[in-house]
N, C-alpha and C positions, 0 to 999 in steps of 0.2 A: 659795165651796167645792166640787175639784172633789177624787175620792177615786184614787189611784193606788197600785191592787193592784201590791205587791215583794211580792219573795220573804222578805225583810227586815224589811218595814215593809209590812203587809199595809194597816194602817189610815192611810198615813201621806194628809194631804194638801197639798194646794196651792191659793193663793189664782190661778192663773193658768187659764180658763175652754180647753176643747177646741178652742175657735174662735181663739184668741191664739195670737200668732208662739211667745213662749215655750214655750208646751205642743207648739205642734208642729216644733218644733227640739228639746223632748226627747224625742220619738217617732222623730221622723228621725235621732236618735243610738241608741237603742237597736236598731232596726231594722239600721243600721249595722255597730251589738256585733254584735249577732245573725249576720246573714250573717257578717262577719269570723269569729265565734265555733265556728259550724258548718262553713264551709268548713276552719278549721284545724283543724277534732278531723279531719272526715272525712282530710285531709295527713298529720296527725299516726297515726293507726291506718293506712292504704297507707304508710307510712314503716317502720312496725314490720314489717309483712308483705313487702317489697320486700327493705329487707335482711337478714332470715330464710330467704328466699329466693333472695337473693343469694349469702351466703353457704355456697349446696351448692358451691359450688368447693372448700374448707375442703378436702370429702369426698372428692376428685378431679375429676376429669372425667366420669367415668364418670354419675355421680350428679347434674351439672350438669344434663348434658345430658338426661338425664331430666325430672330438675325445670320445664326450658325448654319439652320438648315437652309436657309434660304442662298448662303454664297455658295452652302455645300451639295448641295442636292437641286435644289429649283431650279437655278443656275451654277451650274458646278462650277465656280470659278476657281472658288480654293485650289484646287487640285493642280491643275495647270500654273496659278500662281504664285505655288511656292519651292515651283522648280524654277522658273524667270527667277524670283527674287533671289532665290540661291547662288546662281548662276554670273547675275548682277552684283549679290555681296562682293561673290568675292574676285569677280573680275575687278571691281571698284577698289577692292583692297588691293589685290597686286600692281593697280595703276597708279594708282593714290601714295601705294608707301612706298614709293621714288624719293619722296618727297618729306619722308623722316629718317633721322638721320641713323645712319646702320652703326658707326662705327662709336664702340666704350668710349674715347674721346668727345667726341661727338654729341654723345650723349647726355654727359655731364656737361657740356657747353650750356644744350638749351636746359637742364635743371638748373643749371646756377643762372641764366639769364629768367627764369621763371619766378624761380627765389628774388632776386634781384629786384622784378617791376610789381613783387607781394611789397615787398619793405620798401622798395624808393621811395613810397610819401611821407615814410615817417623820415628820412632823412633831408627834406628839404626845407628851407627857409626863405617862408614864400614871404612876400611883402601884401599882406589882404589892399590897398591900394591900386597895386601895382598893375598894368592894364594886362601884363603876360602872368597865364598862369601854367606850372608844370605838372604833364602829368602824364599816369605810364603812354604807351603807348597803345590802341584800342588795337587796332591788326594784329600786332606782335605777340597779344595776350592772348589773343580768339586761336592764333593760331597755336598757339603752345597747347591750348584748351583743346582742339581742333585733335592733336596729336594724341593726347590723354585719352581723351575721350576716344576714339576711335580703337586705341588697345583692347579699353576694354569693351564695345560692344564687338571686337573679332570674338574674342574670347568668351562672353557671355549671350553673344547671337549666335555665333556655330550650333551651342548647344540648343536655343531655341528653336533656332530651325531644323536641326535633329530631330526634336522631341513632338514636331507640331506637324513634322511627315513626318511620325510614329503614328501619332493622331491620327491623321488623316486614311491613310493605307494598310491599318491595321488595328486589333484589337486591344493591343499591349500587353495581347499573354494571358487579360482575362474572360474567361469564357461570360459569354452570354452580353457582353460588350461590344453596340458597334461602333464601328470607326468613324469619327472626326469627334466635334468637340459640344461636349453642352455644358449647360452651370453646374451642376450638381460634381462634374470633375473637376471644372478650373477652381471653384470655391474650394474643391476638398483638398486640392495641387496645392492653392497660393495656402491656403489657414496651415496648411503641415508644416511651412517654412520659408516654400520657395518665394513666397512675397518680398524675403531680403535679397536674393538676385537680383528679381524681376525691376524691383526698388532702384540697384544702382543699373538696371539692362534699362527703363525707362529713363531714368536723367541722366543717362549718357547719350542715349539716342536722344534726344529731344534736344540737348545742346549743340550736337557734333550736326546733328541736322537744321537745325540754324544759324550757326557757324558755316553749313556748307552751300546753304540760301545766301548767304551774305556774301562770304568769297563770289560763289557761282557769279554774279547779278554782277558787284563788283569789278571781275577781271574780264566780262564777255561784254558788258553792258555803258559801265559807269562815265559819267561825262558822256556820253552822244544823248539814249532819249529817254534813259533812264538815271534820274541824278543819284550821289551819292547818300541823301542824308536820306530818303524814298527805302533804300534797300535799308537802312542802318534802324529803318522805326517797324520795318518786317520783321529785323531778324527781331525786335524787343515784340514785337506781337505775337510771330509762332513760338517765341519761348516761354512770354510767360499763359496762352491759351493752352497751347498741348502742355505744357508740366501740372499745372492746374489739372486739367483734365483728365492727364494718365495718372495721378495721385490720385484723386476722388476714385478712376476705372480699381487704380490696386488696395484700396479703402475698402470696397464695396465686392472686391475680388475675394477680400478674406471673409468675410461673411459676417464681419463684425459690424460692418455697414449696410447693412445690404438693403436692396431693394433703396437708398435715399430718397428715390422721387416717385417710387413705385406707387 
């Protein structure tokens, strides 16, 4: 009997030795979960700060230019961060994609499951006086949404990372334009139609981030020092706050509602 020191069950025992195939598979699964969780936590923290910085456009061009110049020149943080985020982004995708259905048959099953969950309420005949209330499974619905938004974030996020890096380290082929971001450049780009792509990316990122934080807390801390209900409350808080903030930022970034609070 080999002891397994876990947070929930510190005295748990297994009949597999440390040299057994089952034990090695368990160790690999734990390592993969830690890599996926740590990179996900890093990216979530980055999203919090990134959306807050981008929201400076709500307060006008001068505020946005000040924040951009501060991040790029005063404390040249933007340049090294883009490298770290890119590495974490693709590392997280590689390790997290282990849970994404890889076969066509598995994807069809997931699609059918999602459709049944969304239509399930229509078919339930519930007694309003009953103490038992049938409802769709919260965790399963979140997992399906996380997989779908993850695919969107991978495609649109990759484009965004390339565009940001191109902006930070070059003049993008425009003579006289210095590397970096300005309010004029952002508003011009968003007003030309990129707001559509960034609206989809923002909504997907916020949903994926909020779900990821919830599942990370439940996976590693629920029923110990962190109650599951608190994790759910945090999920709704993050999702609502950043969805509203992101929407205001995109509207202000198109120039339609320029300087909402300026």
